[in-house]
MIBA-193059 format. One record per residue (C-alpha): residue number from 1; chain; z, x, y. Coordinates in Angstrom, 2 decimals, padded with zeros to 5 digits. Layout:
@k NUM, c A, z Z, x X, y Y .
...
//
This chain:
@k 1, c A, z 097.64, x 154.82, y 085.42 .
@k 2, c A, z 097.22, x 158.46, y 086.19 .
@k 3, c A, z 099.96, x 160.34, y 087.98 .
@k 4, c A, z 097.52, x 160.99, y 090.84 .
@k 5, c A, z 097.00, x 157.27, y 091.38 .
@k 6, c A, z 100.70, x 156.46, y 091.17 .
@k 7, c A, z 101.61, x 159.22, y 093.60 .
@k 8, c A, z 099.59, x 157.47, y 096.30 .
@k 9, c A, z 102.06, x 154.59, y 096.41 .
@k 10, c A, z 105.81, x 154.14, y 096.65 .
@k 11, c A, z 107.78, x 150.90, y 096.66 .
@k 12, c A, z 110.36, x 152.53, y 098.90 .
@k 13, c A, z 107.66, x 153.20, y 101.51 .
@k 14, c A, z 108.20, x 150.40, y 104.07 .
@k 15, c A, z 104.45, x 150.05, y 104.58 .
@k 16, c A, z 103.79, x 149.61, y 100.84 .
@k 17, c A, z 106.82, x 147.34, y 100.40 .
@k 18, c A, z 105.55, x 145.13, y 103.22 .
@k 19, c A, z 101.99, x 144.92, y 101.85 .
@k 20, c A, z 102.32, x 145.63, y 098.11 .
@k 21, c A, z 099.48, x 143.54, y 096.72 .
@k 22, c A, z 097.02, x 146.36, y 096.09 .
@k 23, c A, z 099.70, x 148.39, y 094.30 .
@k 24, c A, z 100.68, x 145.39, y 092.19 .
@k 25, c A, z 097.06, x 144.89, y 091.16 .
@k 26, c A, z 096.72, x 148.53, y 090.16 .
@k 27, c A, z 099.91, x 148.38, y 088.10 .
@k 28, c A, z 098.83, x 145.21, y 086.31 .
@k 29, c A, z 095.49, x 146.74, y 085.41 .
@k 30, c A, z 096.73, x 150.15, y 084.33 .
@k 31, c A, z 100.50, x 150.38, y 083.83 .
@k 32, c A, z 102.22, x 146.99, y 083.76 .
@k 33, c A, z 105.66, x 148.53, y 083.15 .
@k 34, c A, z 106.01, x 151.19, y 085.82 .
@k 35, c A, z 108.93, x 153.58, y 086.21 .
@k 36, c A, z 109.74, x 154.27, y 089.83 .
@k 37, c A, z 110.02, x 158.06, y 090.29 .
@k 38, c A, z 112.40, x 157.55, y 093.23 .
@k 39, c A, z 115.01, x 155.56, y 091.29 .
@k 40, c A, z 114.18, x 155.60, y 087.57 .
@k 41, c A, z 114.04, x 151.80, y 087.55 .
@k 42, c A, z 111.37, x 150.12, y 085.42 .
@k 43, c A, z 109.21, x 147.61, y 087.30 .
@k 44, c A, z 107.77, x 144.59, y 085.43 .
@k 45, c A, z 104.60, x 143.25, y 087.06 .
@k 46, c A, z 102.73, x 141.01, y 084.59 .
@k 47, c A, z 103.43, x 137.28, y 084.32 .
@k 48, c A, z 103.73, x 137.17, y 080.52 .
@k 49, c A, z 105.95, x 140.26, y 080.41 .
@k 50, c A, z 108.19, x 138.72, y 083.04 .
@k 51, c A, z 108.54, x 135.50, y 081.07 .
@k 52, c A, z 109.45, x 137.55, y 078.00 .
@k 53, c A, z 112.16, x 139.39, y 079.91 .
@k 54, c A, z 113.58, x 136.20, y 081.42 .
@k 55, c A, z 113.72, x 134.50, y 078.00 .
@k 56, c A, z 115.61, x 137.37, y 076.37 .
@k 57, c A, z 119.01, x 137.81, y 078.06 .
@k 58, c A, z 120.37, x 139.62, y 074.99 .
@k 59, c A, z 117.95, x 142.47, y 075.64 .
@k 60, c A, z 117.58, x 142.16, y 079.42 .
@k 61, c A, z 121.01, x 141.38, y 080.80 .
@k 62, c A, z 121.74, x 139.99, y 084.25 .
@k 63, c A, z 124.97, x 141.99, y 084.26 .
@k 64, c A, z 123.66, x 145.14, y 085.91 .
@k 65, c A, z 126.97, x 146.92, y 086.53 .
@k 66, c A, z 125.99, x 149.73, y 084.14 .
@k 67, c A, z 122.70, x 150.29, y 085.95 .
@k 68, c A, z 122.49, x 150.86, y 089.68 .
@k 69, c A, z 119.90, x 152.25, y 092.07 .
@k 70, c A, z 122.17, x 152.51, y 095.10 .
@k 71, c A, z 124.21, x 155.71, y 095.32 .
@k 72, c A, z 126.90, x 154.04, y 097.46 .
@k 73, c A, z 127.51, x 150.87, y 095.42 .
@k 74, c A, z 131.02, x 152.04, y 094.48 .
@k 75, c A, z 131.79, x 152.75, y 098.13 .
@k 76, c A, z 130.83, x 149.20, y 099.04 .
@k 77, c A, z 133.21, x 147.77, y 096.45 .
@k 78, c A, z 136.10, x 150.03, y 097.47 .
@k 79, c A, z 135.81, x 148.95, y 101.11 .
@k 80, c A, z 136.04, x 145.30, y 100.08 .
@k 81, c A, z 139.07, x 145.91, y 097.87 .
@k 82, c A, z 140.96, x 148.17, y 100.27 .
@k 83, c A, z 140.38, x 145.73, y 103.13 .
@k 84, c A, z 142.09, x 142.88, y 101.30 .
@k 85, c A, z 138.86, x 141.33, y 100.10 .
@k 86, c A, z 137.38, x 140.83, y 096.67 .
@k 87, c A, z 135.21, x 143.18, y 094.66 .
@k 88, c A, z 132.06, x 141.68, y 093.20 .
@k 89, c A, z 132.63, x 140.02, y 089.86 .
@k 90, c A, z 129.85, x 138.73, y 087.66 .
@k 91, c A, z 129.10, x 135.03, y 088.17 .
@k 92, c A, z 126.08, x 132.73, y 087.86 .
@k 93, c A, z 122.97, x 134.84, y 088.51 .
@k 94, c A, z 124.78, x 138.00, y 087.37 .
@k 95, c A, z 125.92, x 136.68, y 083.99 .
@k 96, c A, z 124.27, x 135.90, y 080.66 .
@k 97, c A, z 124.71, x 132.93, y 078.32 .
@k 98, c A, z 127.16, x 131.64, y 077.23 .
@k 99, c A, z 129.27, x 132.81, y 080.22 .
@k 100, c A, z 126.46, x 131.78, y 082.59 .
@k 101, c A, z 126.57, x 128.23, y 081.22 .
@k 102, c A, z 130.05, x 127.62, y 082.67 .
@k 103, c A, z 129.00, x 128.56, y 086.19 .
@k 104, c A, z 125.72, x 126.71, y 085.95 .
@k 105, c A, z 127.40, x 123.52, y 084.75 .
@k 106, c A, z 129.83, x 123.62, y 087.66 .
@k 107, c A, z 127.11, x 124.30, y 090.25 .
@k 108, c A, z 124.77, x 121.68, y 088.80 .
@k 109, c A, z 127.48, x 119.14, y 089.61 .
@k 110, c A, z 127.28, x 120.29, y 093.23 .
@k 111, c A, z 123.50, x 120.67, y 093.72 .
@k 112, c A, z 122.25, x 117.33, y 092.46 .
@k 113, c A, z 119.03, x 115.39, y 093.05 .
@k 114, c A, z 121.18, x 112.61, y 094.49 .
@k 115, c A, z 122.73, x 114.97, y 097.03 .
@k 116, c A, z 119.35, x 116.37, y 098.11 .
@k 117, c A, z 117.87, x 112.88, y 098.47 .
@k 118, c A, z 120.86, x 111.79, y 100.53 .
@k 119, c A, z 120.32, x 114.82, y 102.78 .
@k 120, c A, z 116.64, x 114.04, y 103.47 .
@k 121, c A, z 117.12, x 112.05, y 106.71 .
@k 122, c A, z 119.45, x 114.70, y 108.09 .
@k 123, c A, z 117.10, x 117.55, y 107.11 .
@k 124, c A, z 114.33, x 115.80, y 109.02 .
@k 125, c A, z 116.63, x 115.31, y 112.02 .
@k 126, c A, z 117.51, x 119.02, y 112.07 .
@k 127, c A, z 113.83, x 119.99, y 111.81 .
@k 128, c A, z 112.88, x 117.79, y 114.75 .
@k 129, c A, z 115.87, x 118.86, y 116.86 .
@k 130, c A, z 114.84, x 122.49, y 116.48 .
@k 131, c A, z 111.22, x 121.73, y 117.37 .
@k 132, c A, z 112.43, x 119.71, y 120.39 .
@k 133, c A, z 114.06, x 122.87, y 121.74 .
@k 134, c A, z 110.74, x 124.71, y 122.15 .
@k 135, c A, z 107.91, x 122.16, y 121.87 .
@k 136, c A, z 107.41, x 121.80, y 125.64 .
@k 137, c A, z 107.21, x 125.58, y 126.12 .
@k 138, c A, z 104.11, x 125.89, y 123.97 .
@k 139, c A, z 105.47, x 129.00, y 122.29 .
@k 140, c A, z 108.52, x 130.36, y 120.49 .
@k 141, c A, z 109.86, x 133.27, y 118.49 .
@k 142, c A, z 109.53, x 131.32, y 115.26 .
@k 143, c A, z 111.73, x 133.49, y 113.04 .
@k 144, c A, z 114.88, x 133.03, y 115.13 .
@k 145, c A, z 114.10, x 129.70, y 116.81 .
@k 146, c A, z 113.20, x 127.83, y 113.64 .
@k 147, c A, z 112.89, x 129.66, y 110.31 .
@k 148, c A, z 116.40, x 131.10, y 110.40 .
@k 149, c A, z 118.04, x 128.13, y 112.09 .
@k 150, c A, z 116.63, x 125.40, y 109.84 .
@k 151, c A, z 118.11, x 126.43, y 106.47 .
@k 152, c A, z 121.06, x 128.07, y 108.22 .
@k 153, c A, z 122.23, x 124.83, y 109.79 .
@k 154, c A, z 121.88, x 122.90, y 106.53 .
@k 155, c A, z 123.72, x 125.55, y 104.51 .
@k 156, c A, z 126.47, x 125.89, y 107.12 .
@k 157, c A, z 127.01, x 122.15, y 107.30 .
@k 158, c A, z 126.97, x 121.72, y 103.54 .
@k 159, c A, z 129.55, x 124.46, y 103.24 .
@k 160, c A, z 131.69, x 122.63, y 105.77 .
@k 161, c A, z 131.25, x 125.35, y 108.38 .
@k 162, c A, z 130.33, x 125.16, y 112.06 .
@k 163, c A, z 126.57, x 124.84, y 112.62 .
@k 164, c A, z 126.94, x 126.46, y 116.04 .
@k 165, c A, z 127.75, x 129.76, y 114.32 .
@k 166, c A, z 124.58, x 130.02, y 112.24 .
@k 167, c A, z 123.85, x 133.47, y 113.68 .
@k 168, c A, z 127.21, x 134.67, y 112.33 .
@k 169, c A, z 126.44, x 133.33, y 108.86 .
@k 170, c A, z 123.01, x 134.95, y 109.00 .
@k 171, c A, z 124.69, x 138.25, y 109.87 .
@k 172, c A, z 126.92, x 137.79, y 106.84 .
@k 173, c A, z 123.93, x 137.02, y 104.61 .
@k 174, c A, z 122.01, x 140.06, y 105.84 .
@k 175, c A, z 125.01, x 142.29, y 105.14 .
@k 176, c A, z 125.51, x 140.81, y 101.68 .
@k 177, c A, z 121.85, x 141.45, y 100.90 .
@k 178, c A, z 122.08, x 144.83, y 102.59 .
@k 179, c A, z 122.33, x 148.31, y 101.32 .
@k 180, c A, z 124.63, x 148.34, y 098.30 .
@k 181, c A, z 121.75, x 148.83, y 095.88 .
@k 182, c A, z 119.06, x 150.10, y 098.21 .
@k 183, c A, z 117.69, x 153.44, y 097.06 .
@k 184, c A, z 117.30, x 154.64, y 100.65 .
@k 185, c A, z 120.50, x 153.27, y 102.23 .
@k 186, c A, z 122.69, x 155.71, y 104.12 .
@k 187, c A, z 126.46, x 155.86, y 103.76 .
@k 188, c A, z 126.79, x 154.58, y 107.31 .
@k 189, c A, z 124.65, x 151.52, y 106.54 .
@k 190, c A, z 126.63, x 150.73, y 103.39 .
@k 191, c A, z 129.93, x 151.02, y 105.26 .
@k 192, c A, z 128.72, x 148.75, y 108.08 .
@k 193, c A, z 127.44, x 146.08, y 105.69 .
@k 194, c A, z 130.61, x 146.21, y 103.59 .
@k 195, c A, z 132.78, x 145.69, y 106.70 .
@k 196, c A, z 130.72, x 142.64, y 107.67 .
@k 197, c A, z 130.94, x 141.22, y 104.14 .
@k 198, c A, z 134.70, x 141.78, y 104.21 .
@k 199, c A, z 134.87, x 139.75, y 107.44 .
@k 200, c A, z 132.99, x 136.94, y 105.69 .
@k 201, c A, z 135.22, x 137.04, y 102.62 .
@k 202, c A, z 138.45, x 136.79, y 104.60 .
@k 203, c A, z 137.11, x 133.85, y 106.59 .
@k 204, c A, z 135.81, x 132.04, y 103.50 .
@k 205, c A, z 139.07, x 132.56, y 101.63 .
@k 206, c A, z 140.92, x 130.62, y 104.31 .
@k 207, c A, z 138.40, x 127.79, y 104.10 .
@k 208, c A, z 138.62, x 127.66, y 100.29 .
@k 209, c A, z 142.41, x 127.42, y 100.40 .
@k 210, c A, z 142.17, x 124.67, y 103.00 .
@k 211, c A, z 139.71, x 122.74, y 100.80 .
@k 212, c A, z 141.95, x 123.22, y 097.78 .
@k 213, c A, z 144.83, x 121.58, y 099.62 .
@k 214, c A, z 142.78, x 119.05, y 101.56 .
@k 215, c A, z 139.48, x 118.15, y 099.82 .
@k 216, c A, z 136.47, x 117.03, y 101.86 .
@k 217, c A, z 132.91, x 116.05, y 100.91 .
@k 218, c A, z 131.29, x 119.46, y 101.57 .
@k 219, c A, z 130.02, x 122.02, y 099.07 .
@k 220, c A, z 132.95, x 124.40, y 099.42 .
@k 221, c A, z 135.33, x 121.61, y 098.47 .
@k 222, c A, z 133.03, x 120.57, y 095.63 .
@k 223, c A, z 133.07, x 124.14, y 094.28 .
@k 224, c A, z 136.87, x 124.34, y 094.39 .
@k 225, c A, z 137.24, x 121.02, y 092.60 .
@k 226, c A, z 134.15, x 121.11, y 090.34 .
@k 227, c A, z 136.17, x 121.69, y 087.14 .
@k 228, c A, z 137.24, x 118.92, y 084.79 .
@k 229, c A, z 140.78, x 118.29, y 083.62 .
@k 230, c A, z 140.22, x 120.48, y 080.57 .
@k 231, c A, z 138.40, x 123.28, y 082.47 .
@k 232, c A, z 139.66, x 126.31, y 084.34 .
@k 233, c A, z 139.06, x 126.12, y 088.11 .
@k 234, c A, z 137.08, x 128.91, y 089.70 .
@k 235, c A, z 139.23, x 131.83, y 090.84 .
@k 236, c A, z 138.99, x 133.21, y 094.37 .
@k 237, c A, z 137.11, x 136.19, y 092.94 .
@k 238, c A, z 134.56, x 133.82, y 091.40 .
@k 239, c A, z 134.35, x 131.59, y 094.46 .
@k 240, c A, z 133.66, x 134.59, y 096.70 .
@k 241, c A, z 130.87, x 135.83, y 094.45 .
@k 242, c A, z 129.30, x 132.40, y 094.21 .
@k 243, c A, z 129.39, x 132.13, y 098.00 .
@k 244, c A, z 127.72, x 135.53, y 098.18 .
@k 245, c A, z 124.83, x 134.11, y 096.16 .
@k 246, c A, z 124.67, x 130.75, y 097.94 .
@k 247, c A, z 124.73, x 132.23, y 101.45 .
@k 248, c A, z 122.10, x 134.87, y 100.72 .
@k 249, c A, z 119.92, x 132.41, y 098.81 .
@k 250, c A, z 120.33, x 129.67, y 101.39 .
@k 251, c A, z 119.40, x 131.89, y 104.30 .
@k 252, c A, z 116.98, x 134.68, y 103.49 .
@k 253, c A, z 114.77, x 133.13, y 100.83 .
@k 254, c A, z 114.15, x 129.79, y 102.54 .
@k 255, c A, z 113.80, x 131.46, y 105.93 .
@k 256, c A, z 111.22, x 133.81, y 104.44 .
@k 257, c A, z 109.27, x 130.96, y 102.83 .
@k 258, c A, z 109.16, x 129.01, y 106.11 .
@k 259, c A, z 107.94, x 132.08, y 107.98 .
@k 260, c A, z 105.25, x 132.84, y 105.43 .
@k 261, c A, z 104.15, x 129.21, y 105.35 .
@k 262, c A, z 103.55, x 129.22, y 109.09 .
@k 263, c A, z 101.82, x 132.59, y 108.85 .
@k 264, c A, z 099.51, x 131.06, y 106.24 .
@k 265, c A, z 098.68, x 128.22, y 108.66 .
@k 266, c A, z 097.82, x 130.82, y 111.29 .
@k 267, c A, z 095.68, x 132.92, y 108.96 .
@k 268, c A, z 093.95, x 129.83, y 107.57 .
@k 269, c A, z 093.87, x 127.51, y 110.59 .
@k 270, c A, z 091.74, x 124.87, y 108.87 .
@k 271, c A, z 094.82, x 124.03, y 106.79 .
@k 272, c A, z 096.61, x 122.68, y 109.86 .
@k 273, c A, z 094.29, x 119.68, y 110.10 .
@k 274, c A, z 093.96, x 119.28, y 106.34 .
@k 275, c A, z 097.74, x 118.98, y 105.92 .
@k 276, c A, z 097.91, x 116.66, y 108.91 .
@k 277, c A, z 095.32, x 114.26, y 107.53 .
@k 278, c A, z 096.20, x 114.37, y 103.83 .
@k 279, c A, z 099.90, x 114.21, y 102.99 .
@k 280, c A, z 099.14, x 114.74, y 099.29 .
@k 281, c A, z 098.28, x 118.37, y 100.07 .
@k 282, c A, z 101.80, x 119.22, y 101.22 .
@k 283, c A, z 103.25, x 119.72, y 097.74 .
@k 284, c A, z 100.50, x 122.11, y 096.58 .
@k 285, c A, z 100.67, x 123.87, y 099.95 .
@k 286, c A, z 104.40, x 124.54, y 099.50 .
@k 287, c A, z 103.86, x 125.75, y 095.94 .
@k 288, c A, z 101.05, x 128.06, y 097.05 .
@k 289, c A, z 103.22, x 129.49, y 099.85 .
@k 290, c A, z 105.93, x 130.26, y 097.30 .
@k 291, c A, z 103.43, x 131.79, y 094.87 .
@k 292, c A, z 101.37, x 133.82, y 097.32 .
@k 293, c A, z 104.13, x 135.62, y 099.19 .
@k 294, c A, z 107.24, x 135.01, y 097.13 .
@k 295, c A, z 110.49, x 135.31, y 099.12 .
@k 296, c A, z 112.09, x 137.11, y 096.17 .
@k 297, c A, z 109.84, x 139.97, y 095.10 .
@k 298, c A, z 112.23, x 141.49, y 092.54 .
@k 299, c A, z 115.59, x 140.90, y 090.92 .
@k 300, c A, z 117.46, x 143.28, y 088.64 .
@k 301, c A, z 118.16, x 143.24, y 084.93 .
@k 302, c A, z 119.65, x 145.87, y 082.60 .
@k 303, c A, z 118.26, x 146.91, y 079.23 .
@k 304, c A, z 121.06, x 146.50, y 076.68 .
@k 305, c A, z 119.30, x 148.76, y 074.16 .
@k 306, c A, z 116.12, x 150.82, y 073.89 .
@k 307, c A, z 113.21, x 148.40, y 074.02 .
@k 308, c A, z 109.42, x 148.63, y 074.16 .
@k 309, c A, z 107.56, x 146.44, y 076.62 .
@k 310, c A, z 103.91, x 146.71, y 077.58 .
@k 311, c A, z 103.60, x 149.95, y 075.64 .
@k 312, c A, z 106.47, x 151.58, y 077.54 .
@k 313, c A, z 109.86, x 152.43, y 076.07 .
@k 314, c A, z 112.72, x 151.37, y 078.34 .
@k 315, c A, z 115.96, x 153.25, y 077.46 .
@k 316, c A, z 119.31, x 151.52, y 077.10 .
@k 317, c A, z 121.16, x 150.81, y 080.39 .
@k 318, c A, z 118.05, x 151.30, y 082.49 .
@k 319, c A, z 117.60, x 149.16, y 085.57 .
@k 320, c A, z 114.71, x 146.75, y 085.08 .
@k 321, c A, z 113.16, x 145.14, y 088.16 .
@k 322, c A, z 111.64, x 141.78, y 087.23 .
@k 323, c A, z 108.70, x 141.31, y 089.55 .
@k 324, c A, z 108.43, x 137.69, y 090.66 .
@k 325, c A, z 106.14, x 138.77, y 093.49 .
@k 326, c A, z 103.65, x 140.69, y 091.34 .
@k 327, c A, z 103.78, x 138.13, y 088.51 .
@k 328, c A, z 102.77, x 135.42, y 090.97 .
@k 329, c A, z 099.70, x 137.52, y 091.81 .
@k 330, c A, z 098.72, x 138.18, y 088.17 .
@k 331, c A, z 095.05, x 137.31, y 087.65 .
@k 332, c A, z 095.67, x 136.67, y 083.95 .
@k 333, c A, z 097.68, x 133.60, y 085.04 .
@k 334, c A, z 096.24, x 132.66, y 088.43 .
@k 335, c A, z 092.49, x 132.75, y 089.08 .
@k 336, c A, z 091.64, x 134.82, y 092.17 .
@k 337, c A, z 095.38, x 135.35, y 092.75 .
@k 338, c A, z 094.97, x 137.11, y 096.10 .
@k 339, c A, z 093.31, x 134.06, y 097.63 .
@k 340, c A, z 095.40, x 131.32, y 099.24 .
@k 341, c A, z 094.18, x 128.07, y 097.69 .
@k 342, c A, z 095.93, x 124.71, y 098.14 .
@k 343, c A, z 093.64, x 123.24, y 095.48 .
@k 344, c A, z 094.85, x 125.70, y 092.85 .
@k 345, c A, z 095.53, x 123.64, y 089.74 .
@k 346, c A, z 098.46, x 125.67, y 088.45 .
@k 347, c A, z 100.22, x 126.85, y 091.62 .
@k 348, c A, z 103.33, x 125.06, y 090.40 .
@k 349, c A, z 103.57, x 127.58, y 087.53 .
@k 350, c A, z 104.77, x 130.20, y 090.02 .
@k 351, c A, z 108.02, x 132.00, y 089.27 .
@k 352, c A, z 109.37, x 132.08, y 092.83 .
@k 353, c A, z 112.51, x 130.23, y 091.70 .
@k 354, c A, z 112.83, x 132.15, y 088.46 .
@k 355, c A, z 112.62, x 130.63, y 085.01 .
@k 356, c A, z 114.87, x 129.39, y 082.23 .
@k 357, c A, z 118.65, x 129.47, y 082.46 .
@k 358, c A, z 118.57, x 131.34, y 085.77 .
@k 359, c A, z 116.18, x 128.95, y 087.52 .
@k 360, c A, z 117.36, x 128.75, y 091.14 .
@k 361, c A, z 120.17, x 126.20, y 091.51 .
@k 362, c A, z 119.03, x 125.46, y 095.09 .
@k 363, c A, z 115.33, x 125.01, y 094.34 .
@k 364, c A, z 115.29, x 121.26, y 095.04 .
@k 365, c A, z 116.98, x 121.72, y 098.41 .
@k 366, c A, z 114.71, x 124.63, y 099.37 .
@k 367, c A, z 111.51, x 122.73, y 098.54 .
@k 368, c A, z 112.70, x 119.73, y 100.53 .
@k 369, c A, z 113.49, x 121.94, y 103.52 .
@k 370, c A, z 110.00, x 123.46, y 103.31 .
@k 371, c A, z 108.31, x 120.09, y 102.94 .
@k 372, c A, z 110.20, x 118.50, y 105.83 .
@k 373, c A, z 109.58, x 121.55, y 108.04 .
@k 374, c A, z 105.83, x 121.65, y 107.56 .
@k 375, c A, z 105.38, x 117.89, y 107.74 .
@k 376, c A, z 106.94, x 117.98, y 111.20 .
@k 377, c A, z 105.20, x 121.18, y 112.30 .
@k 378, c A, z 101.66, x 119.99, y 111.58 .
@k 379, c A, z 102.32, x 116.55, y 113.07 .
@k 380, c A, z 103.88, x 117.89, y 116.28 .
@k 381, c A, z 102.04, x 121.19, y 116.83 .
@k 382, c A, z 098.33, x 122.03, y 116.92 .
@k 383, c A, z 096.19, x 125.14, y 117.26 .
@k 384, c A, z 099.08, x 127.33, y 116.09 .
@k 385, c A, z 098.35, x 131.04, y 116.50 .
@k 386, c A, z 100.05, x 134.36, y 117.12 .
@k 387, c A, z 101.34, x 134.81, y 120.66 .
@k 388, c A, z 101.50, x 138.59, y 120.13 .
@k 389, c A, z 100.60, x 140.91, y 117.28 .
@k 390, c A, z 103.01, x 141.10, y 114.38 .
@k 391, c A, z 104.97, x 144.33, y 113.96 .
@k 392, c A, z 103.61, x 147.08, y 111.74 .
@k 393, c A, z 104.84, x 146.83, y 109.05 .
@k 394, c A, z 105.21, x 143.06, y 109.19 .
@k 395, c A, z 108.33, x 142.97, y 107.02 .
@k 396, c A, z 111.71, x 144.65, y 107.31 .
@k 397, c A, z 112.20, x 147.01, y 104.38 .
@k 398, c A, z 114.01, x 145.82, y 101.30 .
@k 399, c A, z 113.08, x 146.44, y 097.71 .
@k 400, c A, z 113.95, x 142.91, y 096.62 .
@k 401, c A, z 112.81, x 140.54, y 099.37 .
@k 402, c A, z 110.04, x 140.03, y 101.92 .
@k 403, c A, z 111.76, x 139.31, y 105.27 .
@k 404, c A, z 109.62, x 138.81, y 108.39 .
@k 405, c A, z 110.83, x 139.45, y 111.91 .
@k 406, c A, z 109.54, x 139.26, y 115.51 .
@k 407, c A, z 107.22, x 136.32, y 114.82 .
@k 408, c A, z 105.99, x 135.08, y 118.22 .
@k 409, c A, z 103.66, x 132.07, y 118.05 .
@k 410, c A, z 101.99, x 129.73, y 120.53 .
@k 411, c A, z 100.59, x 126.24, y 120.05 .
@k 412, c A, z 099.54, x 123.00, y 121.69 .
@k 413, c A, z 101.92, x 120.07, y 121.71 .
@k 414, c A, z 100.44, x 117.05, y 119.97 .
//
C-alpha cells in the first residue's frame, strides 16, 4: 500500500475504529502486515497469517510486558501497588505454554460443559425476566436494559456476587479494559481507571479469602480450590489477574455480541421471521454475528525475535496486534465477507473466540447466552427497529474492542 493510501486512515481515529471494514479490506489487498505510524505496533489482518501467529507462541508471545503502546501503563501499575492492590501478573491469556497449561487446566475444571448445561434453565429465566421489564413499553435502551444486564447477571451470580450490583461490576470491567494500553489515553483517564480497578481488587480479595475459609459452589470458590493435592493453589496475585480477564470477558465481549446481533436483526429485518420459524438457523446466525462484527477486534502479542511475516520484517519486542476482526472479514477465507449471510457454510470457522491453546475459556457460556437471548427476542418481539438514530460514530473508541452504546430500539410485543 502506498503511503498516500495509508495516510487516509488511522486506527486511532474513532470514526475509522468504529467502521474499519474498508480499511481492513485495503490492508488485506495491499499490505497485510501494517505498522501503525501512531504506535509502531504491527497489525495482522489476514486469516492465514493470524492462524500462523496464534500457532507459534515461541515467536509471538502472549507476555507483552516488554512491548506496550500505552505511555501510562507503568502509572496504572504503580497506583494499584501503592493503594494496597495487586500489580498485573501474567496468567492465562497473558502467558505461553507450558506456563499457560497450568492456568488453563485449572480454569477448564471451572468452565465445564456440564456447568453450562446446568445453567441453561437459569440463563433462559434471566433473559425472560429482563425482557419482562420492558416488553409492555414497546421500546427500550437495549444496551443498558438487556445487553449489559444479561451476561452481567450471569457472571455476577457465578462469581458469587450480588446481581443487583451489575452496574458496579460493569464499571469495574470498563476500567479494567480502559486506558492502560490505549495509545490516546490521557494521564487523568489512566488514573481514574486504575482507582476503579483498585476498588474492585480490594473487594474481590475479601471475597476470595472468605471462599478460601468457607467454600461455596460459585466460580470464585472453584478458582480458589481448583488445585489438586499435589498442585500449588493460585496466589492472590494470580486470582486477581484471572478475575480481571473473566470480568472483562464476561461483560464487554458478550454484551457487544448481543448488541451487534440485534443490530443485525434491525438491518436485515427478514431474519426476524426466519429465525422465528426455523430454529435450526439460530446456530449459524450466532456464528455469523460473531464473525461479521467480532466483539474482540484485536489482541496483543510480542515478537520474541526478528521475524518476517507477509513480506514484512517485525523487529524483536515489537507489539503485534492479532486482528480477529479483520481476519473474520478476509475474502480468502469467507466468500463475500462483508455480507451478512446465515447460510454461510463456514461461518463457524470464525476466530472470534481465538484459536489453539488460547481459545476462549468462556466460549461455551457466551454462545449459550447469545442463543438463549435471541431465541427469546424473536419469539417475544416483532418488527424490531431503531427508535432513534445511532450515535456517530456508533462505537465508543477502543483499539481492541467494538463496544456499542446508546442503542434505543422499538418493537411490537408478540
